[in-house]
C-alpha positions, 0 to 999 in steps of 0.5 A: 643283431648281436649274439655270442659265440656260443650261438654261432652255427658251423661255418658262420662268422662274426666280429667280436663286438664285447666280451666279459674280461673277467671270464675270458682266459688271458690266452684267448686275449693274447691270440687275438680274441679282441673286439673287431677281429673276426671269428669262425666256428669250425666245429662243436664237440659231439656233446656241444663243449668245446667249440672249435673256432678260428680267431685272428687266423689261429685255431682254438678250442674253447669252453661253451661257458667261455663262448657265451661270454663273447658277443659277436655280430654276425657277418653276412656271406653273400 
């Protein structure tokens, strides 16, 4: 089931499937926000923006608009 990073619940993990290259900052790509890498939602700011995530062992705060452009597949954690 493909969703976006913006739809993750706190603590959920997913694998990046695809993203809109025009909407993703170059810095995120350099930090490893690439298809096949794992992303985890750590925290959401009080008004829902920004989102605090880990990707490729880096902690990153991203805007909600950016998170909506990153398609992921949920990783089932036993």
